[in-house]
C-alpha positions, 0 to 999 in steps of 0.5 A: 469660888470667889475667883470664878464669880469675879471672872464671870463679872468681868465678862460682858452680857453677850458673852454670858448669854452665849455661855449660858446657851452652850451650857444649856446644850451640854446639860441637855446632852448630860441628861440624855446620857444619864437617861441612857445609863451612862454616868460619865461626866456627873461631876462636870454636869454638877459644876456646870449647873453651879456655873450656870447659876453664878451667871444668872446671878451676875445677870440679875445683879446687873439688871437690878443695878440698871433700875 
């Protein structure tokens, strides 16, 4: 987990925002599939939500450092 956070911190802000946008689209697809009764990729969706939270955390840390 520490390695993932370090990898995220190594990326610039534009890359992180692009990743967030892609993740939002994929999470939407997973939610739609789940509502249709398809449970494929449940672990992947959970991992994606955690990665998304890590990215938001790093962006917030950077925002606070600027102040």
